[in-house]
C-alpha positions in Angstrom: -40.8 -39.7 6.0 -43.5 -37.9 4.0 -43.1 -35.6 1.1 -44.1 -32.6 3.2 -41.4 -33.3 5.8 -38.8 -33.8 3.1 -39.8 -30.5 1.5 -39.4 -28.7 4.8 -36.0 -30.2 5.4 -34.8 -29.3 1.9 -36.0 -25.7 2.3 -34.3 -25.3 5.6 -31.1 -26.7 4.0 -31.3 -24.1 1.2 -31.8 -21.3 3.7 -28.7 -22.4 5.6 -26.6 -22.7 2.5 -27.7 -19.4 1.0 -27.4 -17.3 4.1 -23.8 -16.8 5.3 -23.2 -15.6 8.8 -22.4 -12.0 7.7 -25.5 -11.9 5.5 -27.7 -12.8 8.5 -25.7 -10.5 11.0 -25.7 -7.3 9.1 -27.0 -7.6 5.5 -26.0 -6.2 2.2 -26.1 -2.5 3.1 -24.3 -0.5 5.8 -25.8 2.6 7.4 -23.0 5.3 7.6 -23.4 8.5 9.5 -22.1 11.6 7.8 -21.7 15.0 9.6 -20.1 18.3 8.7 -19.0 21.5 10.3 -20.9 23.6 9.4 -23.9 21.4 9.1 -26.4 21.6 6.2 -23.9 20.5 3.5 -25.4 18.8 0.5 -24.3 15.1 0.4 -23.8 13.1 -2.8 -22.9 9.4 -2.8 -21.2 7.5 -5.7 -20.7 3.8 -5.2 -19.7 3.2 -8.8 -23.0 3.9 -10.5 -22.9 7.7 -10.6 -23.6 10.3 -7.9 -26.9 10.2 -6.0 -28.2 12.9 -3.7 -28.4 11.7 -0.1 -29.7 14.8 1.6 -27.9 17.3 3.9 -25.7 16.8 6.9 -26.2 15.4 9.4 -27.4 12.3 7.5 -27.2 8.6 7.6 -26.3 7.2 4.2 -27.1 3.6 3.1 -24.1 2.2 1.2 -23.9 -1.2 -0.5 -21.3 -3.4 1.0 -20.5 -5.1 -2.3 -19.2 -1.9 -4.1 -15.4 -1.7 -4.1 -15.6 1.9 -2.9 -18.0 4.7 -2.2 -17.3 8.4 -2.6 -19.2 10.9 -0.5 -18.9 14.5 -1.6 -20.1 17.4 0.6 -20.8 20.8 -0.9 -21.9 24.0 1.0 -22.2 27.6 -0.3 -19.1 29.6 0.7 -17.0 26.4 1.3 -14.7 24.2 -0.7 -16.2 20.8 -1.7 -14.8 17.8 0.3 -14.8 14.2 -0.7 -14.4 11.2 1.6 -13.6 7.7 0.2 -15.1 4.7 1.9 -13.2 1.5 1.1 -14.2 -2.0 2.1 -12.6 -4.6 4.2 -13.5 -8.1 5.5 -16.3 -8.1 8.0 -15.5 -10.0 11.3 -18.9 -11.7 10.9 -17.4 -13.8 8.0 -15.6 -15.9 10.6 -18.9 -17.0 11.9 -19.1 -19.2 8.9 -16.4 -21.4 10.5 -19.0 -22.3 13.2 -21.0 -24.0 10.5 -18.2 -26.6 9.8 -18.8 -28.1 6.4 -21.1 -25.2 5.5 -18.2 -22.7 5.7 -17.7 -22.6 2.0 -21.3 -22.2 1.1 -21.8 -19.4 3.7 -18.7 -17.6 2.6 -19.8 -17.8 -1.1 -23.2 -16.4 -0.1 -21.6 -13.6 1.8 -19.3 -12.8 -1.1 -22.2 -12.9 -3.6 -24.4 -10.4 -1.8 -21.6 -8.2 -0.4 -22.1 -9.0 3.2 -18.5 -10.3 3.3 -17.4 -6.7 3.6 -17.8 -3.7 5.9 -17.2 0.0 5.0 -14.1 1.8 6.3 -14.3 4.3 7.9 -17.6 3.5 9.7 -18.6 7.2 9.8 -17.3 10.6 8.7 -17.2 14.1 10.3 -15.9 16.6 7.8 -14.8 20.2 8.6 -15.3 22.2 5.5 -12.8 24.9 4.5 -13.9 28.4 3.6 -13.7 29.1 -0.1 -11.3 31.8 -1.0 -12.9 34.9 -2.6 -12.6 34.9 -6.4 -9.7 37.0 -7.7 -10.7 40.2 -9.4 
């Protein structure tokens, strides 16, 4: 076996070891649709690194799967602010690592390291904003 063939085999082995089933299936980030009634609410997302503007509803927000939680805050003139907490839970794709037999541990470690081990819950949010009470005089 030549050096070139050995290199190819080693590189393929590294790819298999470093890419768990969940990593391949859905990646490190999750696209989460956010809607509000009324629409046009400003959306801020905080996944542990401070709030970041994500646009106005309806919008699809890209959330890292690795963060323990993500807070989505909606604000709209004349309405009370609303916050939705997105937790994380194990992704069903993680069990695909079992199909790899002895590679299960390596795949699971890869999924944990890059966050693909998890999925966001809930998978989407539809928030009905409440009208703000008029300021007392």
